[in-house]
BAKOL-318563 format. One record per atom (N, C-alpha, C): x negated, y, z; residue in three letters. Coordinates in steps of 0.001 Angstrom, whole numbers, plus 500000, padded with zeros to 6 digits. Example, Ala and Ser with C-alpha at 12.3 -4.5 7.8 and 13.67 -1.06 7.14 Angstrom:
! BAKOL-318563
486810494310507800ALA
487700495500507800ALA
486800496700507800ALA
487150497750507080SER
486330498940507140SER
487100500030507870SER
***
This chain:
! BAKOL-318563
558125873860143022MET
556991874090142224MET
557300874092140785MET
556418874524139831ALA
556716874326138512ALA
556508873084137966ALA
557402872613136993LEU
557295871342136473LEU
556275871482135224LEU
555486870397134925ALA
554403870495134074ALA
555112870518132553ALA
554588871081131705ASN
555020871216130339ASN
554007870806129353ASN
554368869859128439PRO
553382869376127475PRO
552927870373126455PRO
551632870049126091ALA
551110871087125126ALA
551844870852123709ALA
552468869868123492ARG
553199869652122108ARG
554257870630121841ARG
554921871183122939SER
555919872192122720SER
555406873463122410SER
554060873729122341ASP
553534875060121864ASP
553342875145120365ASP
553553873891119610ASP
553376873985118302ASP
554411874608117505ASP
553980875650116636LEU
554881876579115966LEU
554674876156114411LEU
555914876198113771ARG
555907875800112342ARG
556342877014111532ARG
555689877329110476LEU
556101878572109681LEU
557341878287108926LEU
558310879146109024GLU
559448879076108371GLU
559723880157107284GLU
559199881461107525THR
559357882478106630THR
557970883246106431THR
557284883213105448ASP
556065883912105358ASP
556316885530105033ASP
555887886330105748LEU
556245887738105829LEU
555066888573105171LEU
554062887866104819ARG
553007888627104220ARG
553296889060102744ARG
552832890272102425GLY
553167890781101099GLY
553448892277101231GLY
554100892744100296LYS
554497894185100185LYS
555765894557101147LYS
555403895530101953TRP
556454896159102983TRP
556624897489102584TRP
557728898152102854ARG
558010899502102869ARG
557285900383103998ARG
556708901541103684PHE
555760902134104630PHE
555940903653104468PHE
555932904199105625GLU
556194905641105731GLU
555274906292106917GLU
554428907345106743LEU
553911908006107748LEU
554741908845108559LEU
554456909117109705GLY
555350909997110617GLY
556224909057111482GLY
557169909746112099ASP
557934909075113220ASP
559377909681113182ASP
560413908649113156ALA
561849909215113368ALA
562593907884113870ALA
563472908090114804GLY
564145907013115360GLY
565064906186114335GLY
565573906979113281GLU
566511906501112338GLU
565636905485111493GLU
564458905475111338TYR
563704904468110555TYR
563949903002111165TYR
564402902783112398ALA
564720901508112875ALA
566054900863112349ALA
566887901767111890GLU
568297901417111547GLU
568256900572110220GLU
569116899581110221PRO
569302898793108958PRO
569950899495107793PRO
570769900444108092GLY
571469901277107156GLY
570555902355106592GLY
569551902636106989TYR
568597903864106572TYR
568050903422105172TYR
567986904473104213ASP
567701904180102888ASP
566135904395102899ASP
565260903468102703ASP
563870903513102498ASP
563317903373101069ASP
564229903682100283GLY
563895903353098711GLY
562851904229098168GLY
562575905384098805ASP
561501906292098320ASP
560196906086099123ASP
560168905150100040TRP
558971904959100743TRP
557882904393099977TRP
556493904381100402GLU
555549903752099826GLU
555616902278099999GLU
554982901462099195LYS
554753899903099456LYS
553350899710099886LYS
553107898895100879ILE
551882898610101430ILE
551640897125101684ILE
550510896596101472THR
550191895186101730THR
550117894968103152THR
550911893879103677VAL
550730893315105115VAL
550254892019104980VAL
549270891635105720PRO
548495892429106642PRO
547399893188105920PRO
546994894358106467GLY
545963895135105862GLY
545964896548106549GLY
544844897086106784CYS
544739898451107460CYS
545335899548106451CYS
546072900420107053TRP
546538901456106051TRP
545490902422105506TRP
544316902547106310GLU
543193903379105876GLU
542568902671104586GLU
542776901316104417ASP
542187900547103307ASP
543162900572102085ASP
544355901188102281HIS
545381901030101306HIS
545986902442101036HIS
545087903401100878GLY
545519904764100346GLY
545816905840101438GLY
545520905485102714PHE
545752906550103753PHE
544602906824104585PHE
543354906886104002PRO
542047907091104795PRO
542168908277105675PRO
541646908009106865GLY
541449908991107894GLY
542672909292108707GLY
543892908673108447TYR
545044908891109113TYR
545192908304110512TYR
545330909135111533ASP
545746908633113037ASP
546889909170113306ASP
547752908339113880GLY
549134908768114455GLY
550186907790114128GLY
551474908084114038PHE
552610907311113897PHE
552859906942112390PHE
553217905767112155ALA
553744905232110892ALA
554718904064111046ALA
555581903896110033TRP
556679902812110181TRP
556497901894108930TRP
556795900416109362TYR
556781899506108308TYR
558285898930108359TYR
558704898528107078ARG
560148897874107102ARG
560082896711106091ARG
560714895679106425THR
560868894671105320THR
562239893799105826THR
562681893127104906ARG
563792892260105157ARG
563600890828104995ARG
564335889941105734PHE
564177888489105526PHE
565278887811105754PHE
565598886636105373GLU
566825885796105581GLU
566505884624106491GLU
567290884188107298VAL
567053882962108211VAL
568050881839107754VAL
567641880710107592ASP
568545879558107217ASP
569357879311108645ASP
570606879298108461PRO
571435878957109723PRO
570947877785110572PRO
570354876802109891SER
570027875555110612SER
568859875897111591SER
568048876979111219LEU
567003877460112146LEU
567337877962113409LEU
568668878272113497LEU
569155878961114779LEU
569178877848115841LEU
569101876685115532GLU
569079875456116485GLU
567716875287116915GLU
566646876040116609ARG
565257875981117111ARG
564961877349117633ARG
563770877333118480SER
563402878563119092SER
562511879250117951SER
562755880596117821LEU
562085881308116773LEU
561079882321117374LEU
560116882435116594TYR
559230883465117076TYR
558832884427115838TYR
558446885815116182LEU
557967886581115212LEU
556469886693115452LEU
555699886277114506LEU
554226886624114714LEU
553848887778113698LEU
553080888822114368LEU
552935889823113711LEU
551319890208113730LEU
550477889191113951GLY
549093889285113806GLY
548643890351114733GLY
547566891109114329HIS
546949892194114976HIS
547353893494114604HIS
547667894414115446VAL
548119895726115160VAL
547232896809115869VAL
546716897710115030ASP
545992898836115385ASP
546712900112115505ASP
547125900545116719ASP
546779900124118140ASP
548022899627118834ASP
549231900331118735VAL
550370900063119528VAL
551534899782118522VAL
552386898940118951ASP
553741898565118051ASP
554861898509118887ASP
555925898877118278GLN
557257898615118725GLN
558033898036117701GLN
558770896818118087VAL
559436895987116922VAL
560932896021117041VAL
561592896176115962TYR
563086896232115978TYR
563601895204114976TYR
564600894576115366ILE
565397893563114483ILE
566781894065114325ILE
567096894467113119ASN
568441894968112823ASN
568899896067113690ASN
567845896956114021GLY
568150898160114774GLY
567991898007116188GLY
567835896667116782ARG
567625896446118176ARG
566132896263118639ARG
565762897014119592PHE
564420896866120108PHE
564100895476120504PHE
563106894871119960LEU
562649893432120354LEU
561692893369121274LEU
560539893957121065ASN
559262893795121915ASN
558173894799121308ASN
557168894756122071GLY
556009895581121602GLY
554783895393122451GLY
553547895949122035SER
552414895782122839SER
551710897177122780SER
550973897336123925GLY
550242898543124094GLY
551148899559124595GLY
550671900898124923SER
551622901899125372SER
551268903080124579SER
552324903799124282LEU
552211905101123409LEU
551897906272124458LEU
551263907274123789PRO
551023908459124606PRO
552406909044125175PRO
552271909650126338PRO
551024910196126979PRO
550100909218127796PRO
550830907968127942GLU
550099906894128851GLU
549533905929127860GLU
548803906430126839TYR
548227905585125845TYR
547408904433126351TYR
547649903131125645GLN
546720902053126007GLN
546895901170124640GLN
545731900939124059THR
545720900128122917THR
545847898742123214THR
546399898009122141ALA
546471896490122102ALA
546008895937120895ALA
544928896618120277PHE
544491896225118921PHE
543839894864118838PHE
543455894374119995ASN
542792892962119878ASN
543818891914120390ASN
544961892235120513GLN
546021891084120967GLN
546734890703119826GLN
546834889418119543ALA
547739888805118467ALA
549142888856118994ALA
550070889404118161ARG
551488889474118602ARG
552282888252118309ARG
552844887722119388THR
553807886608119251THR
555061886955120051THR
556072887226119374TYR
557345887766120080TYR
558481886716119859TYR
559043886242121101PHE
560110885393121088PHE
561327886110120409PHE
562043885510119520LEU
563030885987118728LEU
564417885360119033LEU
565088886105119958PRO
566479885422120327PRO
567467885320119093PRO
568277884189118999SER
569109884146117890SER
570140885181117842SER
570453885753118981ALA
571479886837119220ALA
571075888116118244ALA
569740888225117975PHE
569373889391117172PHE
569592889140115711PHE
569850888027115367LEU
569800887613113838LEU
571222887380113276LEU
571258887735112007LYS
572410887485111135LYS
572379886021110743LYS
573479885372110813LYS
573583883998110352LYS
573653883949108804LYS
574092885045108283ARG
574280885241106665ARG
573623886543106345ARG
573064886597105219GLY
572478887819104710GLY
571031888191105221GLY
570577889363104901SER
569322889693105271SER
569189890367106554SER
568083890296107262ASN
567748890984108504ASN
566683892048108362ASN
566848893134108940LEU
565785894111108780LEU
564913894119110054LEU
563472893918109700LEU
562465894026110539LEU
561847895442110350LEU
561799896261111497ALA
561154897439111420ALA
560127897555112569ALA
558937897989112147VAL
557723898139113066VAL
557257899694113091VAL
557319900136114350ARG
556784901510114539ARG
555283901320115092ARG
554451901891114540VAL
552998901787114850VAL
552353903054115203VAL
551552903109116310TYR
550785904312116614TYR
549326903792116662TYR
548517904660115810ASP
547037904310115828ASP
546399905597116341ASP
545472905321117302ALA
544655906430117935ALA
543254906640117155ALA
542813905571116761THR
541474905532116044THR
541360904089115333THR
540380904179114384GLY
540085902956113585GLY
540961902879112338GLY
541312901714111876CYS
541744901664110569CYS
543330901650110381CYS
543925901416111471GLY
545382901662111639GLY
546244900695110915GLY
547362900218111661GLY
548448899364111100GLY
548390897941111504GLY
549272897155110713ILE
549330895704110909ILE
548118895131110166ILE
547063894952110838SER
545708894843110052SER
545347893371109718SER
545727892379110540ALA
545187891065110233ALA
545997890053110917ALA
545860888732110513GLY
546493887679111275GLY
547752887015110521GLY
548242886240111270LYS
549529885571110728LYS
550738886308110866LYS
551456886445109741ILE
552603887349109790ILE
553823886569109211ILE
554766886230110125GLY
556050885432109571GLY
556793885166110710GLY
557977884292110440ILE
558900883855111284ILE
558547882469111375ILE
558261881976112843TYR
557762880546113088TYR
558897880011114054TYR
558976878676114061SER
559816877937114908SER
559104876773115739SER
559816876391116792LYS
559454875075117409LYS
560825874426117958LYS
560629873308118286GLU
561839872631118892GLU
562379873322120053GLU
563700873443120049ARG
564418874219120946ARG
564851873542122164ARG
564730874103123295LEU
565243873411124578LEU
566730873550124415LEU
567368872474124751PRO
568808872377124735PRO
569545873135125958PRO
569423874532125967LEU
569993875244127086LEU
571562875092127110LEU
572014874945128281HIS
573549874982128455HIS
573895876438128789HIS
573092877358129337THR
573281878637129585THR
572153879459129137THR
572302880499128224ASP
571206881321127942ASP
571220882445128868ASP
570129882771129542LEU
570022883852130317LEU
568973885073129831LEU
568747885036128582SER
567987886134127946SER
568963887251127917SER
568524888486127972GLY
569344889793127889GLY
568966890574129058GLY
569845891455129592ASP
569611892277130683ASP
569568891613132079ASP
568454891890132768TRP
568328891518134185TRP
568164892780134938TRP
568437892807136261LYS
568077893926137117LYS
566510893849137390LYS
566071895122137517PHE
564510895238137620PHE
564201896303138586PHE
563006896049139363LYS
562653897139140207LYS
561074896978140459LYS
560306898039140427LEU
558916897988140712LEU
558830897976142232LEU
557684897366142717GLY
557462897396144127GLY
557633895995144723GLY
557845895888145987ASP
557833894630146709ASP
558410894748148076ASP
559422893913148350HIS
560171893835149696HIS
560791892545149772HIS
560611891807150940PRO
561136890463151242PRO
562690890373150989PRO
563368891413151390ARG
564840891442151318ARG
565354891342149765ARG
564407891709148817TRP
564951891794147459TRP
565349890421146972TRP
564914889310147765SER
565415887972147329SER
566822887652147786SER
567457888382148700ARG
568726888092149402ARG
569836888237148324ARG
570783887455148367PRO
571920887388147440PRO
572806888650147673PRO
572969889137148970ASP
573854890167149340ASP
573258891541149043ASP
572037891656148567LEU
571443892849148297LEU
572262893635147265LEU
572321895033147400ASP
572955895843146429ASP
571978896302145416ASP
571954895691144297ASP
570975896156143142ASP
571677896926142148ASP
572856897540142473SER
573521898257141446SER
572667899500140943SER
571840899978141613LYS
571002901110141197LYS
569613900719140684LYS
569351899521140526TRP
568163899050139922TRP
568139899303138459TRP
566990899356137886ASP
566846899498136429ASP
567473898182135773ASP
567652898270134408LYS
567929897071133670LYS
566855896938132684LYS
566416895618132522ILE
565341895281131594ILE
565720894120130814ILE
565241894190129595PHE
565452893018128677PHE
564546891862128946PHE
565121890615129137VAL
564197889459129329VAL
564487888536128170VAL
563412888053127407PRO
562015888095127764PRO
561605889252127053PRO
560601890073127714SER
559636891049127178SER
558815891610128184SER
557619892214127857SER
556807892674128972SER
557475894021129421SER
557053894252130661TRP
557693895464131262TRP
557103896714130692TRP
555906896603130141GLU
555283897783129501GLU
556038898271128199GLU
556560897271127586SER
557300897480126302SER
558648897982126559SER
559091898057127802ARG
560415898450128176ARG
560397899760129130ARG
559332900526129023GLY
559395901738129645GLY
558691901760130898GLY
557713900856131244PHE
556864900887132489PHE
555482900707132154PHE
554776901616131262PRO
553503901388130701PRO
552537901471131870PRO
551445900732131675ASN
550219900790132459ASN
550363900423133987ASN
551533899577134225TYR
551917899241135540TYR
551332897949135894TYR
550499897784136988ASP
550037896478137558ASP
550406896405138913ASP
550770895269139379GLY
551208895099140707GLY
552497894350140903GLY
553354894543141837PHE
554609893734142124PHE
555831894405141401PHE
556684893460141032ALA
557922893910140587ALA
558979892723140672ALA
560219892908140845TRP
561251891922141010TRP
562361891978139921TRP
562754890794139625TYR
563860890554138648TYR
564977890055139369TYR
566305890340138983ARG
567340889580139611ARG
568503889447138606ARG
569112888189138641LYS
570250887854137739LYS
571281887175138406LYS
572564887568138184ARG
573710886835138769ARG
574170885801137775ARG
574456884532138263ILE
574922883482137224ILE
576032882632138106ILE
576839882070137321ARG
577892881243137753ARG
577789879783137426ARG
578032878941138155PHE
578119877447137952PHE
579612877010138093PHE
579967876022137334GLY
581412875533137453GLY
581563874575138631GLY
582471873738138707ALA
582725872861139705ALA
581486871784139802ALA
581126871186140934ASN
580041870324141052ASN
580333869031140409ASN
579709868761139359SER
579890867464138447SER
578925866422138850SER
577883866887139683GLY
576807865840140166GLY
575602866028139158GLY
575810866870138039GLN
574734867106137306GLN
573632868092137907GLN
572467867693137689LYS
571097868461138197LYS
570783869453137104LYS
570303870661137677HIS
570005871706136857HIS
568499872324136937HIS
567947872716135997ILE
566635873315136057ILE
566672874853135407ILE
566001875589136052LEU
565940877040135686LEU
564652877162134758LEU
564864877685133472VAL
563898877922132479VAL
563450879375132500VAL
562241879788132800LEU
561759881213132752LEU
560825881507131826LEU
560632880822130803GLY
559641881165129754GLY
558223881189130358GLY
557606882312129977LYS
556243882593130472LYS
556241883842131288LYS
555432883977132244ILE
555395885189133024ILE
554011885565133322ILE
553771886868133152ASP
552411887402133327ASP
552355888155134602ASP
551680887809135792ASP
550757886690135743ASP
551337885623136631ASP
551834886054137973ILE
552244884956139035ILE
553581885411139390ILE
554303884250139843ASP
555763884467140097ASP
556057883534141448ASP
557205884129142161GLU
557838883236143072GLU
559295883346142829GLU
559947882246142848VAL
561425882242142469VAL
562304881947143551VAL
563469882540143712TYR
564353882383144740TYR
565804882195144067TYR
566617881283144678LEU
567936880976144431LEU
568758881302145732LEU
569637882255145715ASN
570367882528146836ASN
569551882837148108ASN
568560883543147917GLY
567601883795149054GLY
566668882865149364GLY
566656881664148787GLU
565788880611149350GLU
564727880307148181GLU
563461880135148583ARG
562395880041147595ARG
562467878523146998ARG
562512878439145715ILE
562605877040145155ILE
561316876821144371ILE
560356877792144356GLY
559035877521143602GLY
558406878661143171GLY
557127878404142549GLY
556243879460142137GLY
555192878977141200GLY
554516879761140463THR
553410879459139631THR
552196880421139888THR
551197879908140313GLY
550045880750140763GLY
550143881065142202GLY
549167881748142769GLN
549088882069144193GLN
548889883477144380GLN
549695884140145139ILE
549537885585145358ILE
548862885771146700ILE
547562886098146805ALA
546891886237148138ALA
547395887494148918ALA
547361887390150168ASP
547759888531150947ASP
547157889851150699ASP
545854889823150279ASP
545063890919150184ASP
544809891306148631ASP
545602890643147729VAL
545456890728146399VAL
545625892153145824VAL
544784892691144927GLN
544994894007144322GLN
545018893818142846GLN
545634894897142186PRO
545860894652140685PRO
544418895067139865PRO
543655894192140003GLN
542314894388139381GLN
541990893267138580GLN
541172893535137426ALA
540889892461136545ALA
540053891342137006ALA
539377891668138083ASN
538418890598138580ASN
539193889522139412ASN
540524889816139665HIS
541354888741140288HIS
542148887978139200HIS
541459887336138365TYR
541945886769137088TYR
542580885374137501TYR
543855885263136606SER
544481884071136713SER
545054883726135396SER
544992882416135010ASP
545446882067133665ASP
546878881456133771ASP
547649881676134848SER
548978881148134934SER
549947881802133948SER
549649882911133496TYR
550385883561132370TYR
550667882717131202TYR
549868881740130956LYS
549874880824129808LYS
550933879647129968LYS
551372879477131270GLN
552198878432131617GLN
553647878599131419GLN
554542877739130859GLU
555817877879130863GLU
556559877438132149GLU
557554878143132566ARG
558091877911133863ARG
559231877105133790ARG
559356876034134688PHE
560631875215134885PHE
560752875019136360PHE
561968875243136838TYR
562145875209138345TYR
563467874468138591TYR
563291873291139293TYR
564433872451139621TYR
565299873227140724TYR
566629873119140475LEU
567531874018141477LEU
568154872958142251LEU
567770872952143613PRO
568351871970144563PRO
569815872241144738PRO
570730871175144550PRO
572181871229144462PRO
572646871861145710PRO
572057871589146818HIS
572696872214148169HIS
572480873706148306HIS
571684874306147296LEU
571604875857147365LEU
572593876444146307LEU
573042875602145432ILE
573991876189144490ILE
575404876439145031ILE
576031877687144759ARG
577325878006145193ARG
578273877598143941ARG
578779876537144098TRP
579708875975142965TRP
581077876812142865TRP
581340877170141560ASN
582599877970141228ASN
582424879360142047ASN
581170879837142057ALA
580993881125142636ALA
579746881783142099ALA
579445883020142398GLU
578246883721141999GLU
577022883286142822GLU
576027883109141989ASN
574686882876142415ASN
573739883959142011ASN
572589884044142831VAL
571588885135142489VAL
570269884462142416VAL
569725884599141141VAL
568235884246140838VAL
567366885453141138VAL
566327885361141932ALA
565541886663142125ALA
564135886106141825ALA
563319886872140961VAL
561985886544140644VAL
560979887609141020VAL
560160887235141925ARG
559046888115142386ARG
557797887880141408ARG
557303888937140845VAL
556109888831139844VAL
555098889807140338VAL
553920889173140246PHE
552758890015140346PHE
551835890007139068PHE
551583891179138685ASP
550723891337137446ASP
549354891849137713ASP
548325891191137294TYR
546915891636137587TYR
546489892807136799TYR
546690892686135420TRP
546272893782134511TRP
546892893473133190TRP
546797894375132358LEU
547340894494131014LEU
548924894318131147LEU
549618893587130313GLU
550953893517130202GLU
551469892516131308GLU
552799892794131691GLY
553182892055132950GLY
554668891699132784GLY
555152890802133508GLY
556601890488133523GLY
556879889014132901GLY
558341888777132759ILE
558844887652132038ILE
558829887989130580ILE
557681887607130011TYR
557381888207128515TYR
557748887229127437TYR
557984885993127618ASP
558284885046126601ASP
559350884033127030ASP
560135883748126118GLY
561275882792126303GLY
561001881378125803GLY
561909880409125825PRO
563360880794126181PRO
563675880924127762PRO
564783881495128032VAL
565042881695129410VAL
566555881419129658VAL
566832880355130647GLY
568144879993130667GLY
568141878740131674GLY
569332877976131620LEU
569546876809132330LEU
569560875557131594LEU
569024874491131986ILE
569107873177131200ILE
569387872105132245ILE
570111871081131862THR
570300869972132680THR
568983869130132853THR
568775868487134012ARG
567707867717134347ARG
567627866680133196ARG
568733866060132888GLU
568747864893131851GLU
568280865378130664GLU
568694866567130132ASP
568109867025128838ASP
566700867470128963ASP
566264867918130047TYR
564869868378130268TYR
564074867075130097TYR
564387865967130765MET
563706864701130643MET
563637864252129268MET
564813864244128629ARG
564835863972127115ARG
563928864830126251ARG
563950866147126457TYR
562963866981125693TYR
561594866611125962TYR
561305866287127016HIS
559849866078127303HIS
559494864583127205HIS
560447863756126799ARG
560224862413126580ARG
559584861752127819ARG
560148861981128926ILE
559712861298130187ILE
560600860157130577ILE
559979859091130694ASP
560486857808131037ASP
560978857791132496ASP
***
């Protein structure tokens, strides 16, 4: 079962306020995400604020925002988040040219996310320890005022879990559901790859509600007697977790007759996931397979927020100040 997580770990502290003037350009081109692109002749626009209120009335379509920021190296010891407020309608976010996350779905499978506040986990691997970082945001507006319209805009932090193994990055991924997908000997070489943490909608699976599976291969060293806990961030909506084919826990309950409809509501997407790894299931000095079965009711789905990794039970107890 999932271990409880105290509310205090949800507290975010502002580190870099990104409100103010950003570079702005109507239209769409992939090169706009690149840190080396020269945006010197772009317009400047106030963020947050609708672009129709800042000199671009009546415009619907694509536009890009760009700004730069620095991160104090000491902050890389904390968990970092990008808060982007509300965006009308769809956004895709890039850090130093790497796709980070996004909300909503672009045409032809358009789905707005104008009413969702954006909070994106920001892995330290995306950031430069010295010098400026480029934040580029691709926005699509179908109707309304358009753009990064309102809310908190900045880099925020909170106390970081002392992970001894960071499992963010590429995982194997497959839509659908089958019991054998938990098995460690399954050939998943032809499965898709997906970046974790992020919603699967933002990674090329728009408007999908239902079952999907994630798989990750990890190694442990020799058995030192240390106990381990798997950290899976937040998952939308319900999950069941397997280690080497054996179920070790889950959050929420998947009914046998459940259908991907909004009226089957669950608030388990708000909970951070922690799962104890029974030592007898671990293959020491060998490859282990973590498999995560996820069911999404509606809107965005998947392992959408971090951190994701392994922590010792001792550090977990210290982090949560459990006597």
